C-alpha positions as CSV (number, residue, x, y, z in Angstrom):
1,M,-17.9,29.3,58.5
2,K,-18.1,26.5,55.9
3,D,-21.2,24.2,55.9
4,I,-20.1,20.6,55.4
5,Y,-23.7,19.5,54.6
6,V,-24.1,21.5,51.4
7,Y,-22.4,21.5,48.0
8,P,-19.8,24.2,47.8
9,D,-21.1,27.7,46.7
10,T,-24.8,26.5,47.0
11,F,-27.5,26.1,49.6
12,V,-28.3,22.5,48.4
13,L,-27.8,19.7,50.8
14,I,-25.5,16.9,49.7
15,N,-27.7,14.2,48.4
16,K,-27.5,10.6,47.0
17,L,-28.6,11.8,43.5
18,N,-25.6,14.2,43.4
19,I,-27.9,17.0,42.2
20,K,-26.5,20.5,42.9
21,T,-29.4,22.8,41.9
22,S,-32.4,23.3,44.2
23,K,-34.8,23.4,41.3
24,E,-33.6,20.1,39.8
25,L,-33.5,18.5,43.3
26,D,-37.0,19.6,44.0
27,E,-38.3,18.2,40.7
28,E,-36.5,14.9,41.2
29,E,-37.8,14.6,44.8
30,N,-41.3,15.3,43.7
31,A,-41.1,12.6,41.0
32,L,-39.7,10.0,43.4
33,V,-42.4,10.7,46.0
34,S,-45.1,10.5,43.3
35,L,-43.7,7.2,42.1
36,N,-43.6,5.8,45.6
37,I,-47.2,6.9,46.3
38,A,-48.4,5.3,43.1
39,N,-46.6,2.1,44.0
40,L,-48.2,2.1,47.4
41,L,-51.7,2.6,45.8
42,I,-51.0,-0.3,43.4
43,N,-49.3,-2.6,45.9
44,P,-50.5,-1.8,49.4
45,F,-49.3,-3.7,52.4
46,K,-50.8,-4.3,55.8
47,I,-49.0,-2.9,58.8
48,K,-49.1,-5.1,61.9
49,S,-46.0,-3.7,63.6
50,V,-43.1,-1.3,63.1
51,F,-41.1,-4.3,61.8
52,D,-43.5,-4.5,58.8
53,I,-42.7,-0.9,57.8
54,K,-38.9,-1.6,58.2
55,K,-39.2,-4.7,56.0
56,E,-41.2,-3.0,53.3
57,T,-38.8,0.0,53.3
58,A,-35.8,-2.2,52.9
59,K,-37.5,-4.1,50.1
60,S,-38.5,-0.9,48.4
61,S,-35.0,0.6,48.6
62,K,-33.5,-2.5,47.0
63,T,-35.8,-2.3,44.0
64,Q,-35.1,1.4,43.4
65,Q,-31.3,1.0,43.1
């Protein structure tokens, strides 16, 4: 049975970066997470409600595009 969630002939999930090798995807994910952690350490924000998290997440995703 064909898995519609992975690239053909791989076990790599289809992703926004269009990376088709697990090693390359793992490296890129690690780099992006490290960058986001560093950004949070430099520019922390106070969380008063769930809406604050949604607002910061939306703002962050716009700057990364």
